[in-house]
N, C-alpha and C positions, 0 to 999 in steps of 0.2 A: 628449403630451409625457411621457415616463416620468421619474420622479424618480431622481436619483442619490443613492446612499446611501454613507455612510462605513462602511468595513469594520469589523467587530468585531475585538476582539483575537484574535491568532492562537492557536489551541489545538492545532496540529499539522497533519499532512497532511490535505488535504481531497480528496475524490473529485469529479470533475465530475458535475454534475447536469443533468437535462433539465428545461427550463422552470422554473427556480428562480433564486434570487439566488446568484450564484457570484462568487468573487473570482478572476478570471482575466483575462489580457490579451486584449483584443478588438481587432478591426480592422473597417474598414468593409465592409458587405456589398456586394460588387460590385467592390471594389478588387482589382487584380491584383498578385500577388506570388508568387514561387516558394515562399515559406514557407507560403502559405495552403493549407489543405486543399481538396480538390476536392469534398467532400460535406458536406451539412448534415443533421444528425439531431437536431432538437429544440432545439439551442442555436445561438447566433450563431457566425459564423466566429471562430476563436481562433487566435492564434499558439501555437506550441509553447512550453513553458516555457524551453527552451533558447534559442529565438530572442528572447524578450522579456526575458531576464535575471531572470526571477522563479522562485522555488522555493517549494514548499508550506510550507517551514519558516520562511520569512522573515515578519516581522510586517507589512511593507508591501512593495509591489512595488518592484523596483529600477529600473524604467523609468518615466519619466513617462507613457508611453503606456498603462500599466495602470490599470484603474479597476474600480469595481463597476458591474455592469450586469445588467439582467434579460434573460436570454438567451432571447428569443423574438421572433418576428415579423419577423426579417430575411429578405429574399428576395434572392438573389444576382443581380447584373446587372453588366455590364462597366462599368468606369470607369477613371480615371487612378490611378496608384500614389499612395496617400496613407494616412494613418491617421486614425482618428476619436478619437484620444486627447485628453485634456485637458492642454493645455500649462500649465506653471507660470511661464514667464518673462513679463516685461512686454512684450518684443518680440513674442512670439506674440499677446498681447492686442491690441497696436496693429495688428499685421498683420491680425488678425481684423476689427477695427473698420474699417480702411481698405478691406478687400476687400468688405465687406457694406454699405458706406454707400449705394451706388447702389441696391442691392436694397431696403434698408430705406426708401428714399425712395418707392419704388413701392408697397411692401406695408406701409406704416406701420399700426400698430395704432390703432384708434379710441380716442379719449379716453373716459373713463368718463362716462356720461350722454349721449354723442353717438353711440351705436351706430347708430341708424337713419339719421342724417345721413351718417355715414361710409360705411355700407353702400350708400347710394344713390349716392354719388359715388366709390366705391372703384374701384381699378384692376381691370379684369377679369383673371382669372388667379390671384387670391389666394383662399385659403379658410382658415378657422381650422383649427388642427391637430386631430388626433383627440383629443388630451388635453384641449383646450379644449371640445370638443363632447360628449364622453362621459365620464361619471364612472366611474372604474375603482377597484376595491378594491385598496388597497395591501397588499403582503405584510408580514409581521411585521418591525418595525424593530428592529435591535440596540439594546440598552439604552444603549450608549455613544455612539450617533450622534445628535446633535441634529437636530431637524426644520428643514429649510430651506424657505423659501417660494420657490416658483418660479411666477411668474405665467404665465398662459396666453400662448402665442406664436401667431404667424401663420405658416401654412405656405403658400407659393406653389408651385403645381404646377410641376414642372420645375426647382425650385431648393431648396436646403437650408432648414431651419427657421431663423427669425430670432428668437432669444429676446430677452427684455428686457435693457436695459443693466445693470441692477443684479444680474442673476443669470446673465449670459452666460458660458458655460464657455470656458475657454482651449483653443485648438487650434493646430496647426501651420499654417504659411502655405499649404501645399498640402494640399488635402482633396478628397475625391471628391463629386460631386453625388449619388451613391447611397450612403447611409449609414444608420446606425441612427437610430431616432426620437429619441434623446436627445442627439445630438452634432452640432453645426453643422459645415458645411464652407464655407470662405471663397470659393473660386473655383468657382462653379457656372454652367454655361451655361444660360441661360434657354431654355425650350422653349415652343412655342405651347400655350396652355391654353384650355380650353373651360368653365372654371368661374368663377363670380362669387363675390365675398365679400359676405356670409358664405355658407358652403356650406349646402345644404338639410339639414334635420334628418333626413330619411329617408336610409337607406343608398343608395349609388349602385347603379344597375341594371347588370347585365352581360348582354351579348348584342346582337343586332341592333337591339333597340328601346331601347337605352340612349343615345339622343341627348341632348346637353346644350344648354340654351338660351343658352349663352354666345356670344361673338363668333365662334367658329369654326363653320363650317357642318357639318352632319352629313355623314358620309362618303357619297358617292354610292352607290346600289345597284349591284350587279354588272351590268355592261353585258350586254345580251341583244339579239340582233337582233329587230327587229319582226316579229311573225308575219305570214305571208302570209294574205291574206283572199280568200275566194271572192267571186264577183260578185253574190251575192244578200244585200243587207242587209235586216235587219228590226228594226223599232223603233229605228232609228238605229244598229244594230250590224251589223258583218259577222261572218262565222263564222271563228273562229280554227281553222286547219287542224289544229292539234295537239289540238283539243278537239271536233271535229265529225266524225261518221261519216255516210257517204252509202251508200245501197243502190244498187248499180250493176246488179244482175241478180237476178231472182227467178223460180224455177220450182217446180212441184209435180207430184206424181203425180195420176192420177185417184183419186177417193175411192170406195172400195168398201165396201159393207155387210159387216159381219162374216160370215165363213163363206161368202162368195161369190167374186167374181172374184179378189181378192187374198189369198185364204185361205192359199195356199201360199208366200207371201213372208215371209221373216223380216225383222227390222228393217234389217239391212245391205243386203238385197236391195231394199228400198224406198228407202232413203236414198242409196245409192251412185249410181244413175242421175241423180237430181236434182242431186246435188253436182257431178257431171261436167258436166251441161248448164248449170247456173248459172255454173260457172267458164268454160266456153267462151263464154257470152254476155258475161261481163265482159271477157274478153280481146278479143273482137271489138269491144266498145264502146270500150275504152280504146286499142286498137291496139297493145297491148304485152302481154307475159306477166305473169301475176299469181302472185306467190309467196305462198302461203297460210301464215299464221303459226299458225292454230289453227282447229279445227272445234268449234263449240258447238251441240249439239242438245238439244232438249227431249224428254223421254220420262217417262212416269209409270207404265206398266203392263208394262214389259218384263221380261226375265228377270234383270235386274240387270247387274252388271259395269259396263262403260263403252261403251254403244252408239255414242257419238260417235267414239271411237277405232276401234272395229271398222268403222264406216262409212267413216271416212277411209282406212283401209287398203284396204277393198274398192273404194273409188273410185280407187285408184291414186295417191294424193297423195304417197306416199313415207313411209318410216319416220320421217323427221325432223319430220313434221307431227303435233302432239299432238291430243288430243280431250278434250272435257269435256261431260258429260251434266248436264242441269238438270231437276229435278223440282219444278215448281210447279203440278202437276195440270193443269187445263184451260188455264192460262196459261203452260205450260212453253215452248211454241214462241216466244211473244212475249217471255218472260223471257230466252230464249237470245239473241234478237236484241238485247235491251237489254244483256245481259252483254257481247256482242261490241262493241257501241257504246261501252260504258263503258271497255273496254280502250283503244280509240282515243282517247276523251276524256281518258284519263289520260296520253296522250303517245306511245303505241306506234303508229306510223304504218304498220304492216304490215297488209295486207288479211286479212280473216277470213271464214270461211263460218259462217253461223248458220242455224238452222231448227228443225225438229222432226220426229219420226217416231213412229208408233204402229202396232202390229199387234195389234189386239184378237183376231184369229183365232189367233195363236200365243202369246198371253199365257199364262204358266204358271198352273197351278192352285195356289192358296195354301191352306195349312192350318196350324193351330196345335194341337198335341196331338191330331191326327187329325180336328179339326173344320175344314171348309173355310170360307173366307170370300172375298168378292169384293174388298174393299179394306181398307186399313189405316184405323184411326181418324184423324179429322182434328182431334180435340180431346182433351184429357185427361179423366180421370174427373171427373164432376160438371158438365161442360159439355155443352150441346146438340150433338149430332152426328147430324142427321137424314139419312135416305136422300135422295138428290137429288130423286127424284120427289115425296116428301112435302114436302121443302123448297120445291119449286116450287108445290105446292098451298098451302102456308102463305103464300108470298109473294103468290100470286094472291088469297087471301082478305084478306090485310093491305092490299093495294093496290086491292082492289075491282075486280079484272080478271075479267070474265065468261068463260064458256066460248065464247060467240059471238065475242068479240074475239080470243081465242086462235086459234080456227079461221080467222078472217079473216086474221090475221097469217101463219099458216102457209101458207095458200093464196096469199097475195101473194108470199111468198118463193119458192114453187114456180113461179109464173107468171114472175117476173123471171128466175129461173135458166133456165127453158126458153127465154125470149126471148134471153138472152145466149148460150146454147148454139147456138140456131138462127142467130144472127147471127155466130157464130164468134169471139166475144170471149174464149172460154176457150182457143182453139187455141194462142196464142202462149205461154201459161204452162204448158201441160200437157206432161209427158214421158210419152208412151204406153209402157205395159209390155206384155209378150207376152200376158198374160191379160186386160188391161183397157185400153181406149183412151179411155174417157170415164167420167164420173161416172154411177153406176148408180141413184141414188135420186131423180132429178128426175122430176116429172110427176104428183104426187098432186093430185087435183082437190078442189075445195071440197065437192061432194056426198059424196065418199068420206070426207072429214074429218068431216063432220057426222054420219055414221053410226057412227063409232068410239066404243066405250064408254070411260068413264073408267077409268084404271088402278086407282084405289081408289074404292070406292063413295062416300065422302064428299068426293072431290076433283073437280077439273075438268080435270086434265091427261090427255090421251089419248096413244096411240102416235103419232098424227099431229102433235100439238103438242109432242112431245118428240123431240129429234133422234135419229137412228139411230147406234148404236155402229158405228164404221167403222175401216177401215185406210187409211193414207195417209202421205205425207211431203212436206216442203217444204224448200227451201234458198234462201238469199239470200247474195249476196256483198257485204260491207261493206268500205269503204276510206276513208281520210281524204280530205277535200275536195281536198287538194293533189295527190294522185296520180290523180285520176279522169280527168285529161286532158279530151278533148272529150266524154266520155260524160255524158249526162243521168242524173239519179238523184233519189232521195228523201233529202233531208237530214233526219236525225233531230234534230228541233228540241228536243224535250223528252220526258220519260217519267216515269212514276210507278207505284209499287206501294203500295197502301193496304190497310187492314184494315176489317172491318165485323163485324156480329153473326153469329157462326157458325150461329145458328138460321135466318138468312135470307141464305145465301151468294150467292144470285142477284143481289142488289142491289149487289154489290161493284164492278161496272164503273162505276157512276155516280160515286162519290167519286174513283175513279182518273182518270176523264175530267176531272173538275173540277180535280183537282190538276195533271194534265199541262197543261191549258189555262192554268192560272194560271202555271205555270213558263214556258210559252211566251209569256205575255203576249198571249193571244188570247181572243176571245169565241167561243162556240159558233156564233153566226150568221156568223162569219168563215170557218168551215170548209166546204170544198166537198165533201168525201167523208167518210163515216162508215162504219166497219165494226165491227160488234159480233158476237162469237161467240154465235150463237143456240142455246144449249143447250136452252132451252125457250121457247115463245112467251110464257108468263107472265113469265119472267125478262126477256126482251128488252123487252116492253111496260112492265114496272115500271121498268127503267132509263130508257127514253125518257120515261115520265111524270115521273120524278124530274128529268130534264134539261130538261123543257119542250119536247120535240120531238114532233111529230106522228107517229103510227105509220106513216102512209103517206108520210112525207117522202121525196122522191126521192133525197136524199143518203144515206139509210140503206140499206146492203146493196142497192145499185142493181141488181146482177146476182144477187140471191139470197144467202141466208146458209146457215148450217149446218143449218137446218131442212130445206132442200132438198138441199144437197150432202152432208151427213153430218158427223159430229163425231169424227175421230180425236184423242182427248184431247190427247196430247202434241204434236200437230202443228197443231192448229186455230189457235192464236195466230199461228204463222208463215204459215199459209195465208191468214189475214186480211190480213197484210202483203203477201203476193203479190197478193191482190186489189186492194189499194190501188195497188201498182205498176202493175198493168194498167190500172186506172181513171184514173190520173194520168199516168204516163210513156208507156205504150203508146198511150193515147188522145190524146196530144198536148196535155195541159194546159199552160198557159203558166207561165213562171217565177213563183214566188211563190205558186202555188196550194197550199193546205194541206189536209191530211187527218188523220184520227185513227182509231186502231183500239184496241179494248179487249176484255177478257174478264173474266167473273166466275169466281171460283175457289172450289172446295170448301174448307170450313173457315173461310170468311168473309174473303175477300180479293178484290182487283181489281188489274188491271194495264192500263196504257194507254200509248200512244206517239203523239206528234204529229210529223208529217212535213211537209216542204215541197219543192216541185218546184224543182230547179235545172237549168239547161241551159247 
């Protein structure tokens, strides 16, 4: 409640001031009148001197509606025609008392000493005025104006202020419910209120979370249709189609050792055939055309530019289909799949193609200042950044993994890959190319592995227990659960990317697997199929040891891994997802069967994804 001041003696014309004490005629903020200005700039709405009968040279205003007011804080809002003036007549005072008697009965002020009892039984909808709650510093008072005592008043939301009887200002019989904070209005229409008396000491909150504990309920949230859910619930939940991606098709090229069968294929020549083949598989499975929204491919050693866009154009998808390339080193392909899934999880229900491509045979030669180098640094100066072979040796030493265990693990991978090739389990996922129709690295025997020397004299890693640098590509079609139709697929249930010690990057897959399982609310023993990118035998064994999984577990790389097939860096993560698709979807695994794929990443990272069969 702002105090009313008696004007000082007139000393001549005064200019209007902003946010100061002015002697000008005022009217209610929100009252409608043709004489009222249409804009507010720092001061309350004022009538023109001509309209109010007041001139700057007069000692007192010529109209009873003129008063001293602090011109600040008014906000315009529509109301009935009225004035907030202080009336001088007894009839106006009686009219004021009569008009506010009902409201004062509801919002009566508590007697001194009984504040707590009154507040407990007070009428909802009333709150102390801002003047009663907050102490404001008063502006300088003119010397000739005596101090008036104005007790605190009670303000009921939706109605004007009700001052005390001994200091109630005079007003006209017709007033607006929207008025300045120091002038009452007699005829106010009560509105529903959500505040209790007394009001809380803290300032009111503004926004969606500003609900009030009063008798009025909080506004209901914006209505939204319930999301459709797919048929596979887990842990008591179904999958929200706007937040769940499903792999509908997955294809890959044969994997060729560098400088061999696929040496003449550039990146787009490797990626375009598998993109077309995966898209055809998805259309056949859904029984409808698939409009691709984006192509996301992993690549880490290419010539630069945007290989995903180049591959999309080479595949004939049309100029309207964009492309994005992802570089997360050995996890690039799986990171691309996760990126496409995240776009669908964010609400974009258009299908996408994701995967990876790498052509080590056509990778450009890199140099800085005339000095050639094989790869860019994975860490800044002062951090460990070991060569990958030396990092594998260090991991083997730290995890106490012997040379014999590494040889046995590599031989097992070759045996399983050879068995899968002979059984035709690779046929449905391969897209034969003119120069290569099958993987060319399968078939190294255990005796040969035992005869290979270590790559470094002090180490245990050999050429047989390190994967081959290779060329290859893979592509997968992802779509929301709602548009898959009758097609079975792998629902991407959870994914994770984590970091680890850059000195031992090979262990990065272990924390990523644990994080993804935690997000999927699964235990490792519940998973039916595990695919780990086998960059080195020591790295794969260290991850399995950390997870507590036996090296010869039939769930791990059941058809061989990268030790036997090869390791095209930017594509290997996507190839591991293709392998899961074949092991679960093409093999006829029942609904609800889960799998996980993961890769360790140079620089000390790991990436993993948990999938589930839906039919």
